[in-house]
C-alpha positions in Angstrom: 6.3 -0.1 17.9 6.8 -1.3 14.1 5.0 -3.9 12.2 6.8 -7.2 11.4 5.7 -9.9 9.0 7.0 -13.6 9.3 6.2 -17.2 8.2 4.9 -19.4 11.1 4.8 -23.2 11.0 1.6 -24.4 12.1 2.1 -28.2 11.6 3.4 -30.6 9.2 3.4 -29.1 5.9 1.2 -26.1 7.1 2.4 -22.5 7.3 1.0 -19.1 7.1 2.2 -15.6 7.3 1.4 -13.5 10.0 1.8 -9.6 11.0 2.7 -8.7 14.5 3.4 -5.4 16.5 6.9 -5.3 18.3 9.7 -2.7 19.1 12.3 -4.8 17.1 12.9 -7.8 14.9 14.2 -10.0 18.1 11.1 -8.9 20.0 8.8 -9.9 17.0 10.4 -13.3 16.7 10.2 -14.0 20.4 6.4 -13.1 20.8 5.6 -15.3 18.1 7.6 -18.2 19.4 5.7 -17.6 22.7 2.4 -17.8 20.7 3.0 -20.6 18.3 5.8 -22.5 20.0 9.7 -22.4 20.0 11.2 -22.9 16.3 8.1 -22.1 14.7 9.1 -19.0 13.0 10.8 -19.8 9.6 14.4 -19.1 9.7 14.0 -17.2 12.9 13.1 -14.1 10.9 10.6 -11.4 10.8 10.6 -8.8 8.2 9.8 -5.1 9.0 6.9 -3.7 7.0 7.1 -0.2 5.6 
C-alpha cells in the first residue's frame, strides 16, 4: 500500500487535503469518493506521497 494525498470538497466553498492508503491512484480516488461522495475529489486526482 502507498500513501496518497488529495483535495476533497466538503461543501460549497469548503475543501481540505486528506491522506489515504491505497494500492494505486485510481483506488485512492475511488475510496475517497465512497467516503465523501461522487465528484468530491478535486480534479479526480490523488498524488502519491514519497
